[in-house]
C-alpha positions as a Markdown table, in Angstrom:
| # | Residue | x | y | z |
|---|---|---|---|---|
| 1 | Met | -16.9 | -36.9 | -34.0 |
| 2 | Leu | -14.0 | -38.3 | -33.4 |
| 3 | Ser | -10.9 | -36.9 | -31.7 |
| 4 | Leu | -7.6 | -37.6 | -32.5 |
| 5 | Val | -6.3 | -36.2 | -29.0 |
| 6 | Pro | -6.3 | -39.2 | -26.4 |
| 7 | Glu | -8.1 | -38.6 | -23.5 |
| 8 | Pro | -6.3 | -37.9 | -20.0 |
| 9 | Pro | -7.1 | -40.7 | -17.2 |
| 10 | Leu | -9.5 | -40.3 | -14.6 |
| 11 | Pro | -6.7 | -39.2 | -12.4 |
| 12 | Gln | -5.1 | -36.3 | -14.3 |
| 13 | Leu | -8.4 | -35.3 | -15.0 |
| 14 | Leu | -9.4 | -34.9 | -11.6 |
| 15 | Glu | -6.0 | -33.2 | -11.1 |
| 16 | Trp | -6.9 | -30.4 | -13.5 |
| 17 | Lys | -10.0 | -30.0 | -11.8 |
| 18 | Val | -8.6 | -29.2 | -8.7 |
| 19 | Phe | -5.8 | -27.0 | -9.9 |
| 20 | Phe | -8.4 | -24.8 | -12.3 |
| 21 | Ser | -11.6 | -24.7 | -10.5 |
| 22 | Glu | -12.9 | -24.3 | -7.0 |
| 23 | Pro | -10.1 | -24.2 | -4.8 |
| 24 | Leu | -9.3 | -26.8 | -1.9 |
| 25 | Pro | -10.5 | -26.4 | 1.7 |
| 26 | Arg | -8.3 | -25.6 | 4.0 |
| 27 | Pro | -8.5 | -24.1 | 7.7 |
| 28 | Leu | -7.0 | -20.6 | 8.1 |
| 29 | Lys | -4.3 | -20.6 | 10.7 |
| 30 | Val | -5.3 | -17.8 | 13.1 |
| 31 | Phe | -3.1 | -18.3 | 16.1 |
| 32 | Arg | -1.1 | -15.9 | 16.7 |
| 33 | Gly | 2.5 | -16.8 | 18.7 |
| 34 | Pro | 3.5 | -14.4 | 21.3 |
| 35 | Ala | 7.3 | -14.5 | 20.6 |
| 36 | Met | 6.7 | -13.5 | 17.0 |
| 37 | Leu | 4.4 | -11.0 | 17.5 |
| 38 | Val | 7.0 | -9.2 | 20.3 |
| 39 | Thr | 9.6 | -9.9 | 17.8 |
| 40 | Ala | 8.3 | -8.3 | 14.9 |
| 41 | Tyr | 6.7 | -5.5 | 16.5 |
| 42 | Leu | 9.8 | -4.7 | 18.5 |
| 43 | Ala | 12.2 | -5.0 | 15.5 |
| 44 | Phe | 9.6 | -2.4 | 14.1 |
| 45 | Val | 10.2 | 0.1 | 16.6 |
| 46 | Val | 14.2 | -0.8 | 16.3 |
| 47 | Leu | 14.6 | -0.3 | 12.9 |
| 48 | Leu | 12.4 | 2.8 | 12.4 |
| 49 | Ala | 14.5 | 4.8 | 15.5 |
| 50 | Ser | 17.1 | 3.7 | 13.8 |
| 51 | Cys | 16.1 | 4.9 | 11.0 |
| 52 | Leu | 15.0 | 8.4 | 12.3 |
| 53 | Gly | 18.1 | 8.6 | 13.8 |
| 54 | Leu | 20.5 | 8.9 | 10.7 |
| 55 | Glu | 17.8 | 10.9 | 9.0 |
| 56 | Leu | 17.6 | 13.5 | 10.9 |
| 57 | Ser | 21.3 | 13.6 | 11.4 |
| 58 | Arg | 21.7 | 13.6 | 7.8 |
| 59 | Cys | 19.5 | 16.3 | 7.3 |
| 60 | Arg | 21.0 | 18.6 | 9.9 |
| 61 | Ala | 24.3 | 17.8 | 8.1 |
| 62 | Lys | 23.1 | 18.8 | 4.2 |
| 63 | Pro | 23.4 | 22.4 | 3.4 |
| 64 | Ser | 20.6 | 23.9 | 1.5 |
| 65 | Gly | 21.0 | 24.1 | -2.4 |
| 66 | Arg | 19.8 | 26.5 | -4.9 |
| 67 | Ala | 17.3 | 23.9 | -6.8 |
| 68 | Cys | 15.8 | 23.5 | -2.5 |
| 69 | Ser | 15.0 | 27.2 | -2.9 |
| 70 | Asn | 13.5 | 27.9 | -5.7 |
| 71 | Pro | 9.2 | 28.4 | -5.5 |
| 72 | Ser | 8.5 | 27.2 | -9.0 |
| 73 | Phe | 11.0 | 24.0 | -8.9 |
| 74 | Leu | 9.0 | 23.1 | -5.7 |
| 75 | Arg | 5.6 | 23.9 | -7.0 |
| 76 | Phe | 6.4 | 21.6 | -9.9 |
| 77 | Gln | 8.3 | 18.7 | -8.0 |
| 78 | Leu | 4.8 | 19.0 | -5.4 |
| 79 | Asp | 2.3 | 18.4 | -8.5 |
| 80 | Phe | 5.1 | 15.4 | -9.4 |
| 81 | Tyr | 5.0 | 13.8 | -5.9 |
| 82 | Gln | 1.1 | 14.2 | -5.3 |
| 83 | Val | 0.0 | 12.0 | -7.8 |
| 84 | Tyr | 3.4 | 9.8 | -8.3 |
| 85 | Phe | 3.2 | 9.4 | -4.5 |
| 86 | Leu | -0.3 | 8.3 | -4.4 |
| 87 | Ala | 0.6 | 5.1 | -7.4 |
| 88 | Leu | 3.2 | 3.9 | -4.8 |
| 89 | Ala | 1.4 | 4.0 | -1.6 |
| 90 | Ala | -1.6 | 1.7 | -3.4 |
| 91 | Asp | 0.9 | -0.2 | -5.1 |
| 92 | Trp | 2.5 | -0.7 | -1.5 |
| 93 | Leu | -0.8 | -1.2 | 0.0 |
| 94 | Gln | -1.0 | -4.4 | -1.4 |
| 95 | Ala | 2.2 | -6.2 | -0.9 |
| 96 | Pro | 1.9 | -7.3 | 2.6 |
| 97 | Tyr | -1.3 | -9.6 | 2.0 |
| 98 | Leu | -1.1 | -10.7 | -1.6 |
| 99 | Tyr | 0.3 | -14.3 | -0.7 |
| 100 | Lys | -2.2 | -14.1 | 2.4 |
| 101 | Leu | -5.2 | -13.4 | 0.1 |
| 102 | Tyr | -4.5 | -16.4 | -2.0 |
| 103 | Gln | -4.5 | -18.5 | 1.2 |
| 104 | His | -7.5 | -17.0 | 2.3 |
| 105 | Tyr | -9.4 | -18.4 | -0.8 |
| 106 | His | -7.6 | -22.0 | 0.4 |
| 107 | Phe | -5.4 | -22.1 | -2.6 |
| 108 | Leu | -2.5 | -24.3 | -2.3 |
| 109 | Glu | 1.0 | -23.6 | -2.5 |
| 110 | Gly | 1.2 | -24.9 | -5.8 |
| 111 | Gln | -1.4 | -23.0 | -7.5 |
| 112 | Ile | -0.3 | -19.6 | -5.7 |
| 113 | Ala | 3.3 | -20.1 | -7.3 |
| 114 | Ile | 1.3 | -20.3 | -10.7 |
| 115 | Leu | -0.3 | -16.7 | -10.1 |
| 116 | Tyr | 3.2 | -15.1 | -8.8 |
| 117 | Val | 4.6 | -16.7 | -12.1 |
| 118 | Cys | 1.6 | -15.2 | -13.9 |
| 119 | Gly | 2.6 | -11.8 | -12.8 |
| 120 | Leu | 6.6 | -12.1 | -13.3 |
| 121 | Ala | 5.7 | -13.3 | -16.8 |
| 122 | Ser | 3.4 | -10.5 | -17.6 |
| 123 | Thr | 6.0 | -8.0 | -15.8 |
| 124 | Val | 8.8 | -9.1 | -17.8 |
| 125 | Leu | 6.5 | -9.0 | -21.4 |
| 126 | Phe | 5.1 | -5.5 | -21.3 |
| 127 | Gly | 8.5 | -4.4 | -19.8 |
| 128 | Leu | 10.0 | -4.9 | -22.7 |
| 129 | Val | 7.1 | -2.7 | -24.8 |
| 130 | Ala | 6.4 | -0.3 | -22.1 |
| 131 | Ser | 8.8 | 2.7 | -23.1 |
| 132 | Ser | 7.6 | 2.2 | -27.0 |
| 133 | Leu | 4.0 | 2.4 | -25.4 |
| 134 | Val | 3.9 | 5.3 | -23.1 |
| 135 | Asp | 6.2 | 7.2 | -26.1 |
| 136 | Trp | 2.7 | 6.4 | -28.5 |
| 137 | Leu | 0.2 | 6.6 | -25.9 |
| 138 | Gly | 1.3 | 9.6 | -24.1 |
| 139 | Arg | 2.8 | 9.5 | -20.8 |
| 140 | Lys | -0.1 | 11.4 | -19.6 |
| 141 | Lys | -2.2 | 9.1 | -20.8 |
| 142 | Ser | -0.1 | 6.3 | -20.2 |
| 143 | Cys | -0.2 | 7.6 | -15.7 |
| 144 | Val | -4.0 | 7.7 | -15.9 |
| 145 | Leu | -4.3 | 4.1 | -18.0 |
| 146 | Phe | -2.3 | 2.9 | -15.1 |
| 147 | Ser | -4.6 | 4.1 | -12.5 |
| 148 | Leu | -7.8 | 2.0 | -14.4 |
| 149 | Thr | -5.5 | -1.1 | -15.3 |
| 150 | Tyr | -4.1 | -1.5 | -11.3 |
| 151 | Ser | -8.3 | -0.8 | -9.8 |
| 152 | Leu | -9.3 | -3.7 | -12.3 |
| 153 | Cys | -6.5 | -5.9 | -10.8 |
| 154 | Cys | -7.3 | -4.4 | -7.2 |
| 155 | Leu | -11.2 | -5.4 | -8.1 |
| 156 | Thr | -10.5 | -9.1 | -9.7 |
| 157 | Lys | -9.1 | -10.0 | -5.8 |
| 158 | Leu | -12.5 | -10.1 | -5.2 |
| 159 | Ser | -13.3 | -13.0 | -7.0 |
| 160 | Gln | -12.4 | -16.5 | -5.9 |
| 161 | Asp | -12.4 | -17.7 | -9.4 |
| 162 | Tyr | -8.7 | -19.0 | -10.7 |
| 163 | Phe | -9.0 | -17.6 | -14.1 |
| 164 | Val | -10.2 | -13.9 | -12.9 |
| 165 | Leu | -7.4 | -13.8 | -10.5 |
| 166 | Leu | -5.0 | -14.9 | -13.2 |
| 167 | Val | -6.3 | -12.0 | -15.4 |
| 168 | Gly | -5.6 | -9.8 | -12.2 |
| 169 | Arg | -1.9 | -10.6 | -12.4 |
| 170 | Ala | -1.7 | -10.1 | -16.0 |
| 171 | Leu | -3.3 | -6.4 | -15.1 |
| 172 | Gly | -0.6 | -6.2 | -12.4 |
| 173 | Gly | 2.2 | -6.9 | -14.6 |
| 174 | Leu | 1.5 | -4.3 | -17.2 |
| 175 | Ser | 0.0 | -1.7 | -14.3 |
| 176 | Thr | 3.8 | -2.2 | -12.8 |
| 177 | Ala | 5.4 | -1.8 | -16.2 |
| 178 | Leu | 3.5 | 1.3 | -16.8 |
| 179 | Leu | 4.6 | 2.6 | -13.1 |
| 180 | Phe | 8.4 | 2.4 | -13.2 |
| 181 | Ser | 8.4 | 4.0 | -17.3 |
| 182 | Ala | 5.3 | 6.7 | -17.6 |
| 183 | Phe | 6.1 | 8.6 | -14.5 |
| 184 | Glu | 9.2 | 9.1 | -14.7 |
| 185 | Ala | 9.3 | 9.6 | -18.6 |
| 186 | Trp | 6.6 | 12.9 | -17.9 |
| 187 | Tyr | 8.8 | 14.2 | -15.5 |
| 188 | Ile | 12.0 | 14.1 | -17.1 |
| 189 | His | 10.5 | 15.8 | -19.7 |
| 190 | Glu | 8.4 | 18.4 | -18.1 |
| 191 | His | 11.7 | 19.2 | -16.1 |
| 192 | Val | 13.9 | 19.5 | -19.0 |
| 193 | Glu | 11.3 | 20.7 | -21.7 |
| 194 | Arg | 8.8 | 22.8 | -20.3 |
| 195 | His | 10.0 | 24.3 | -17.5 |
| 196 | Asp | 13.4 | 24.6 | -18.4 |
| 197 | Phe | 14.9 | 23.4 | -14.8 |
| 198 | Pro | 19.0 | 22.5 | -14.8 |
| 199 | Ala | 19.0 | 19.1 | -16.0 |
| 200 | Glu | 21.3 | 18.7 | -12.8 |
| 201 | Trp | 18.1 | 18.7 | -10.4 |
| 202 | Ile | 16.3 | 15.7 | -11.7 |
| 203 | Pro | 18.6 | 13.4 | -9.6 |
| 204 | Ala | 17.6 | 15.2 | -6.6 |
| 205 | Thr | 13.7 | 14.8 | -7.3 |
| 206 | Phe | 14.5 | 11.0 | -7.6 |
| 207 | Ala | 16.7 | 11.2 | -4.6 |
| 208 | Arg | 13.9 | 12.1 | -2.2 |
| 209 | Ala | 11.0 | 10.1 | -4.1 |
| 210 | Ala | 13.7 | 6.9 | -3.0 |
| 211 | Phe | 13.5 | 8.2 | 0.5 |
| 212 | Trp | 9.6 | 9.0 | 0.3 |
| 213 | Asn | 9.1 | 5.6 | -1.4 |
| 214 | His | 10.7 | 3.6 | 1.2 |
| 215 | Val | 8.4 | 5.9 | 3.9 |
| 216 | Leu | 5.4 | 5.4 | 2.0 |
| 217 | Ala | 6.2 | 1.1 | 2.2 |
| 218 | Val | 6.4 | 1.5 | 6.1 |
| 219 | Val | 3.4 | 3.3 | 6.3 |
| 220 | Ala | 2.0 | 1.0 | 3.7 |
| 221 | Gly | 2.1 | -2.0 | 5.7 |
| 222 | Val | 1.0 | -0.6 | 9.1 |
| 223 | Ala | -2.0 | 0.3 | 7.3 |
| 224 | Ala | -2.4 | -2.8 | 6.0 |
| 225 | Glu | -2.4 | -4.7 | 9.1 |
| 226 | Ala | -4.9 | -2.1 | 10.5 |
| 227 | Val | -7.7 | -2.7 | 7.5 |
| 228 | Ala | -6.8 | -6.3 | 7.5 |
| 229 | Cys | -6.4 | -7.4 | 11.2 |
| 230 | Trp | -7.2 | -4.8 | 14.0 |
| 231 | Met | -10.8 | -3.6 | 12.1 |
| 232 | Gly | -11.1 | -7.2 | 10.9 |
| 233 | Leu | -11.9 | -6.7 | 7.6 |
| 234 | Gly | -9.7 | -9.3 | 6.1 |
| 235 | Pro | -7.0 | -10.1 | 3.4 |
| 236 | Val | -8.5 | -8.6 | 0.7 |
| 237 | Ala | -9.5 | -5.0 | 2.4 |
| 238 | Pro | -6.0 | -3.4 | 1.5 |
| 239 | Phe | -6.9 | -4.1 | -2.0 |
| 240 | Val | -10.0 | -2.5 | -1.9 |
| 241 | Ala | -8.2 | 0.3 | 0.1 |
| 242 | Ala | -5.9 | 0.7 | -3.1 |
| 243 | Ile | -8.2 | 1.8 | -5.4 |
| 244 | Pro | -9.6 | 5.5 | -4.0 |
| 245 | Leu | -5.8 | 6.1 | -4.3 |
| 246 | Leu | -5.4 | 4.9 | -7.3 |
| 247 | Ala | -8.4 | 6.9 | -8.9 |
| 248 | Leu | -7.4 | 10.3 | -6.6 |
| 249 | Ala | -3.8 | 9.4 | -8.6 |
| 250 | Gly | -5.6 | 8.9 | -12.2 |
| 251 | Ala | -8.2 | 12.4 | -11.5 |
| 252 | Leu | -5.3 | 14.5 | -10.4 |
| 253 | Ala | -2.8 | 13.5 | -13.0 |
| 254 | Leu | -5.6 | 14.4 | -15.8 |
| 255 | His | -6.8 | 17.4 | -14.3 |
| 256 | His | -3.2 | 18.9 | -13.3 |
| 257 | Trp | -0.7 | 17.6 | -15.6 |
| 258 | Gly | -0.2 | 18.3 | -19.2 |
| 259 | Glu | 0.7 | 16.0 | -22.2 |
| 260 | Asn | 3.6 | 14.8 | -23.4 |
| 261 | Tyr | 5.1 | 12.4 | -26.1 |
| 262 | Gly | 8.5 | 10.4 | -26.9 |
| 263 | Arg | 10.5 | 10.0 | -29.7 |
| 264 | Gln | 9.1 | 6.3 | -31.1 |
| 265 | Arg | 12.2 | 4.0 | -31.3 |
| 266 | Ala | 12.3 | 0.6 | -33.2 |
| 267 | Phe | 12.3 | -2.0 | -30.8 |
| 268 | Pro | 14.3 | -3.9 | -32.7 |
| 269 | Arg | 17.1 | -1.8 | -33.1 |
| 270 | Thr | 16.9 | -0.9 | -29.4 |
| 271 | Cys | 17.2 | -4.7 | -28.7 |
| 272 | Ala | 20.1 | -5.0 | -31.2 |
| 273 | Asp | 21.9 | -2.0 | -29.6 |
| 274 | Gly | 21.5 | -3.2 | -26.4 |
| 275 | Leu | 22.9 | -6.6 | -27.4 |
| 276 | Arg | 25.6 | -5.8 | -29.1 |
| 277 | Cys | 26.3 | -3.2 | -25.9 |
| 278 | Leu | 25.9 | -6.3 | -23.9 |
| 279 | Leu | 28.6 | -8.8 | -25.6 |
| 280 | Ser | 31.3 | -6.1 | -26.4 |
| 281 | Asp | 32.2 | -4.9 | -22.9 |
| 282 | Arg | 33.0 | -7.6 | -20.2 |
| 283 | Arg | 31.6 | -4.9 | -17.5 |
| 284 | Val | 28.5 | -5.0 | -18.3 |
| 285 | Leu | 28.3 | -8.7 | -18.9 |
| 286 | Leu | 29.2 | -9.2 | -15.2 |
| 287 | Leu | 26.8 | -6.4 | -14.1 |
| 288 | Gly | 23.8 | -8.0 | -15.4 |
| 289 | Thr | 24.8 | -11.4 | -14.4 |
| 290 | Ile | 25.4 | -9.7 | -10.9 |
| 291 | Gln | 21.7 | -8.4 | -11.5 |
| 292 | Ala | 20.0 | -11.5 | -13.1 |
| 293 | Leu | 21.5 | -13.7 | -10.4 |
| 294 | Phe | 20.6 | -11.5 | -6.9 |
| 295 | Glu | 17.1 | -9.9 | -7.9 |
| 296 | Ser | 16.1 | -13.3 | -8.8 |
| 297 | Val | 16.7 | -14.5 | -5.6 |
| 298 | Ile | 14.8 | -11.9 | -3.5 |
| 299 | Phe | 11.6 | -12.4 | -6.3 |
| 300 | Ile | 11.7 | -15.9 | -4.9 |
| 301 | Phe | 11.9 | -14.6 | -1.3 |
| 302 | Val | 9.1 | -12.1 | -1.8 |
| 303 | Phe | 7.1 | -15.4 | -2.4 |
| 304 | Leu | 8.4 | -17.5 | 0.4 |
| 305 | Trp | 8.4 | -15.1 | 3.5 |
| 306 | Thr | 4.5 | -15.2 | 3.8 |
| 307 | Pro | 4.2 | -19.0 | 4.2 |
| 308 | Val | 7.4 | -19.2 | 6.4 |
| 309 | Leu | 6.4 | -16.7 | 8.9 |
| 310 | Asp | 2.3 | -16.9 | 8.8 |
| 311 | Pro | 2.1 | -20.1 | 10.2 |
| 312 | His | 3.7 | -19.2 | 13.4 |
| 313 | Gly | 1.4 | -15.9 | 14.0 |
| 314 | Ala | 3.5 | -13.3 | 12.3 |
| 315 | Pro | 1.4 | -10.0 | 12.1 |
| 316 | Leu | 2.1 | -9.5 | 8.1 |
| 317 | Gly | 1.5 | -5.9 | 7.4 |
| 318 | Ile | 4.1 | -5.1 | 10.6 |
| 319 | Ile | 6.6 | -7.7 | 9.3 |
| 320 | Phe | 6.1 | -6.1 | 6.0 |
| 321 | Ser | 6.7 | -2.4 | 7.4 |
| 322 | Ser | 10.1 | -3.8 | 9.5 |
| 323 | Phe | 11.3 | -5.2 | 6.2 |
| 324 | Met | 11.1 | -1.6 | 4.3 |
| 325 | Ala | 12.5 | -0.5 | 7.3 |
| 326 | Ala | 15.5 | -2.4 | 6.9 |
| 327 | Ser | 15.7 | -1.5 | 3.6 |
| 328 | Leu | 15.1 | 2.3 | 4.4 |
| 329 | Leu | 18.8 | 1.8 | 6.6 |
| 330 | Gly | 20.2 | 0.4 | 4.6 |
| 331 | Ser | 19.7 | 3.2 | 1.8 |
| 332 | Ser | 20.9 | 5.6 | 4.8 |
| 333 | Leu | 23.7 | 3.3 | 5.1 |
| 334 | Tyr | 24.8 | 3.6 | 1.8 |
| 335 | Arg | 24.6 | 7.2 | 1.5 |
| 336 | Ile | 27.1 | 7.4 | 5.0 |
| 337 | Ala | 29.4 | 4.6 | 3.6 |
| 338 | Thr | 29.8 | 6.8 | 0.4 |
| 339 | Ser | 29.9 | 10.3 | 2.3 |
| 340 | Lys | 33.4 | 12.4 | 2.6 |
| 341 | Arg | 33.7 | 10.8 | 5.9 |
| 342 | Tyr | 34.2 | 7.0 | 4.9 |
| 343 | His | 33.9 | 7.4 | 0.9 |
| 344 | Leu | 33.5 | 3.9 | 0.4 |
| 345 | Gln | 32.7 | 2.9 | -3.1 |
| 346 | Pro | 29.7 | 1.2 | -4.7 |
| 347 | Met | 31.5 | -1.5 | -5.7 |
| 348 | His | 32.3 | -2.1 | -2.4 |
| 349 | Leu | 29.1 | -1.8 | -1.2 |
| 350 | Val | 27.8 | -4.8 | -4.1 |
| 351 | Ser | 30.0 | -7.4 | -2.7 |
| 352 | Leu | 28.6 | -6.6 | 0.8 |
| 353 | Ala | 25.2 | -7.1 | -0.2 |
| 354 | Val | 25.9 | -10.1 | -1.5 |
| 355 | Leu | 27.9 | -11.2 | 1.2 |
| 356 | Ile | 24.9 | -10.5 | 3.5 |
| 357 | Val | 22.2 | -12.6 | 1.5 |
| 358 | Val | 24.5 | -15.2 | 1.1 |
| 359 | Phe | 25.0 | -15.5 | 4.8 |
| 360 | Ser | 21.0 | -14.8 | 5.4 |
| 361 | Leu | 20.2 | -17.6 | 3.1 |
| 362 | Phe | 22.4 | -19.9 | 4.9 |
| 363 | Met | 20.6 | -19.0 | 8.2 |
| 364 | Leu | 17.2 | -19.8 | 6.1 |
| 365 | Thr | 18.4 | -22.9 | 5.3 |
| 366 | Phe | 18.8 | -24.3 | 9.2 |
| 367 | Ser | 15.9 | -22.2 | 10.2 |
| 368 | Thr | 13.2 | -23.5 | 8.1 |
| 369 | Ser | 13.8 | -27.3 | 8.3 |
| 370 | Pro | 10.9 | -29.3 | 8.7 |
| 371 | Gly | 9.9 | -30.0 | 12.5 |
| 372 | Gln | 12.9 | -27.8 | 14.0 |
| 373 | Glu | 11.7 | -24.6 | 12.2 |
| 374 | Ser | 12.5 | -21.6 | 14.2 |
| 375 | Pro | 10.6 | -18.2 | 13.1 |
| 376 | Val | 12.3 | -16.0 | 14.6 |
| 377 | Glu | 15.7 | -16.7 | 13.2 |
| 378 | Ser | 13.7 | -16.4 | 9.8 |
| 379 | Phe | 12.4 | -13.5 | 10.2 |
| 380 | Ile | 15.9 | -11.8 | 11.5 |
| 381 | Ala | 17.4 | -13.4 | 8.1 |
| 382 | Phe | 14.9 | -11.7 | 5.9 |
| 383 | Leu | 15.5 | -8.7 | 7.6 |
| 384 | Leu | 19.5 | -8.7 | 6.6 |
| 385 | Ile | 18.4 | -9.4 | 3.4 |
| 386 | Glu | 16.0 | -6.5 | 2.8 |
| 387 | Leu | 19.2 | -4.4 | 4.7 |
| 388 | Ala | 21.3 | -6.0 | 1.7 |
| 389 | Cys | 18.8 | -5.0 | -0.9 |
| 390 | Gly | 18.8 | -1.1 | 0.5 |
| 391 | Leu | 22.9 | -1.0 | 0.0 |
| 392 | Tyr | 22.5 | -2.9 | -3.1 |
| 393 | Phe | 20.1 | -1.1 | -5.4 |
| 394 | Pro | 21.3 | 2.7 | -5.1 |
| 395 | Ser | 24.9 | 0.8 | -5.6 |
| 396 | Met | 24.0 | -1.1 | -8.4 |
| 397 | Gly | 22.2 | 2.1 | -10.1 |
| 398 | Phe | 25.2 | 4.1 | -9.7 |
| 399 | Leu | 27.1 | 1.1 | -11.4 |
| 400 | Arg | 25.1 | 0.7 | -14.3 |
| 401 | Arg | 24.6 | 4.7 | -15.0 |
| 402 | Lys | 28.7 | 4.7 | -15.1 |
| 403 | Val | 29.2 | 1.3 | -17.2 |
| 404 | Ile | 26.2 | 1.7 | -19.7 |
| 405 | Pro | 26.1 | 4.3 | -22.5 |
| 406 | Glu | 22.7 | 6.2 | -22.1 |
| 407 | Thr | 21.8 | 5.5 | -25.4 |
| 408 | Ala | 21.6 | 1.7 | -25.2 |
| 409 | Gln | 20.7 | 1.7 | -21.7 |
| 410 | Ala | 16.9 | 0.8 | -22.8 |
| 411 | Gly | 18.0 | -2.0 | -24.5 |
| 412 | Val | 20.9 | -3.6 | -22.2 |
| 413 | Leu | 18.0 | -2.9 | -19.4 |
| 414 | Asn | 15.5 | -5.1 | -21.8 |
| 415 | Trp | 18.2 | -7.9 | -21.9 |
| 416 | Phe | 19.0 | -7.7 | -18.0 |
| 417 | Arg | 15.1 | -8.6 | -17.2 |
| 418 | Val | 15.2 | -11.6 | -19.3 |
| 419 | Pro | 17.3 | -13.8 | -17.3 |
| 420 | Leu | 15.9 | -12.0 | -14.3 |
| 421 | His | 12.7 | -12.7 | -14.5 |
| 422 | Leu | 13.3 | -16.9 | -15.8 |
| 423 | Leu | 15.5 | -17.2 | -13.4 |
| 424 | Ala | 13.0 | -16.3 | -10.8 |
| 425 | Cys | 10.0 | -18.2 | -13.1 |
| 426 | Leu | 12.0 | -21.0 | -13.0 |
| 427 | Gly | 12.7 | -20.9 | -9.5 |
| 428 | Leu | 8.8 | -20.9 | -8.8 |
| 429 | Leu | 8.0 | -23.5 | -10.7 |
| 430 | Val | 10.4 | -26.1 | -9.1 |
| 431 | Leu | 9.1 | -24.7 | -5.7 |
| 432 | His | 5.5 | -25.7 | -6.9 |
| 433 | Asp | 6.4 | -29.2 | -7.8 |
| 434 | Ser | 8.4 | -30.0 | -4.5 |
| 435 | Asp | 6.9 | -31.6 | -1.2 |
| 436 | His | 5.1 | -28.5 | 0.7 |
| 437 | Lys | 6.7 | -29.4 | 3.7 |
| 438 | Thr | 10.3 | -29.6 | 2.3 |
| 439 | Gly | 10.2 | -27.0 | -0.7 |
| 440 | Ala | 10.9 | -24.0 | 1.5 |
| 441 | Arg | 14.2 | -25.3 | 2.7 |
| 442 | Ser | 15.2 | -26.7 | -0.9 |
| 443 | Met | 14.5 | -23.4 | -2.1 |
| 444 | Phe | 16.4 | -21.2 | -0.1 |
| 445 | Ser | 19.7 | -24.4 | -0.5 |
| 446 | Ile | 19.4 | -23.3 | -4.4 |
| 447 | Cys | 18.9 | -19.9 | -3.8 |
| 448 | Ser | 22.1 | -19.9 | -1.3 |
| 449 | Ala | 23.8 | -21.8 | -4.0 |
| 450 | Val | 22.6 | -19.2 | -6.4 |
| 451 | Met | 24.3 | -16.5 | -4.8 |
| 452 | Val | 27.1 | -18.0 | -4.4 |
| 453 | Met | 27.7 | -17.6 | -8.4 |
| 454 | Ala | 26.4 | -14.0 | -7.8 |
| 455 | Leu | 29.5 | -13.5 | -5.3 |
| 456 | Leu | 32.0 | -15.0 | -8.5 |
| 457 | Ala | 30.6 | -12.6 | -10.7 |
| 458 | Val | 30.9 | -10.0 | -8.3 |
| 459 | Val | 34.9 | -11.3 | -7.8 |
| 460 | Gly | 35.3 | -11.3 | -11.6 |
| 461 | Leu | 33.7 | -7.4 | -11.9 |
| 462 | Phe | 35.8 | -6.6 | -8.9 |
| 463 | Thr | 39.0 | -8.0 | -11.1 |
| 464 | Val | 37.7 | -5.9 | -14.7 |
| 465 | Val | 36.9 | -2.4 | -12.8 |
| 466 | Arg | 39.3 | -2.4 | -9.9 |
| 467 | His | 41.8 | 0.4 | -11.5 |
| 468 | Asp | 38.5 | 2.1 | -13.4 |
| 469 | Ala | 38.8 | 5.3 | -12.1 |
| 470 | Glu | 35.1 | 6.4 | -14.0 |
| 471 | Leu | 33.2 | 4.0 | -11.4 |
| 472 | Arg | 34.2 | 5.7 | -8.2 |
| 473 | Val | 32.4 | 8.1 | -6.3 |
| 474 | Pro | 33.9 | 11.6 | -6.8 |
| 475 | Ser | 37.0 | 12.3 | -4.5 |
| 476 | Pro | 36.2 | 15.2 | -1.6 |
| 477 | Ala | 37.8 | 18.2 | -2.5 |
| 478 | Gly | 41.0 | 18.6 | -1.1 |
| 479 | Glu | 42.2 | 14.9 | -1.7 |
| 480 | Pro | 44.3 | 14.3 | -4.8 |
| 481 | His | 43.6 | 10.9 | -5.0 |
| 482 | Ala | 40.4 | 8.3 | -4.9 |
| 483 | Pro | 40.9 | 5.6 | -2.5 |
| 484 | Glu | 41.4 | 2.1 | -5.0 |
| 485 | Leu | 38.3 | -0.6 | -5.5 |
């Protein structure tokens, strides 16, 4: 039977075979430069000590509240934390060695970029329907489903087949969407409806969870380094080690949690309400622009840090723990900056975070020049980006809660995610088509231009909300007026 589609030429057939079948053989680089080793461990110790000092001083100054001394509330918190923290720990344990694992299987950088794009695409697709799925299926069942799908995702990492790894990335996108929707929804319903605790105590639970999330990320990086390198088990070991944590989280949720369901919301109506809010309020539009530009650059940074540092002998687990310690330091500085003593506003800190990232990306543009690479400078720039993330995310969370009406938040956040992930995917696809020797430097240059655009959006938002008292942290007692933004 004749085909109406012409056969591709032989070179294209060979290219497809290389891309989708057996990975190309390439020797692994196992040399570890002493400068990079010393810098990584020194940065980790200094950042960890700084975080510990700030947190200890904060704990001494913080008065105990009623919620902290309520035994029933503490037991309920513990039931939630033991499942949620196991899920977070399993998630973080995989992060340091994801790129390294694909490289260990001898895939090219372009092939690895496609795997990351698949993960991002599945995250945005499943993220759009995750809330409706969780409400329909049940929050407890969704948490158990998370454990199953993420365990399957980890098991796919044992295969060197490219299509199996693509399926694993799709499962990872579904798992990520469930992780950031099902657990929080289950807790809020149980807190308010079943246990009848005051709604004012909910932020305290998630503030504590955010702090321990950073701590778990730091510990996970060290644990990943231990099982992958110190024990000599290779880059697949952290993924295998995550499976028992996921199984335990699912078992605890299954046996100790009650089931609850949410009110069914029509997805088209949710998106329509979100779009209406986005287009009718300039503050929301500018906030979404900042989020899309800033966080798409962060996604590209997550892809690039391993190929930039690994050839110079960086201990990936310790590097990742240093990143998380820098982010924790940024979060601690956010709390200090918005405290009664300094009383800076979240809008100030978003501006500062964007400026830090712009400066860091300019540093990376020069430190990744082919033939003149400076891995220590690149590492310092990456740490500054993580520090900026520690300032940015709590500041942006505060501004979103104040600017976006609660009834429209789900729809607006869905619209925020679409350009964010599209920009990140576009960046990775551009990187896939670039020369591997100059691709990182070119991508950092593009990201610098993107962050300059984010800075212009910050200036625009600053102009719009300058006299908006709603977007200020409440004034300390005794002060008649809050400072202007």
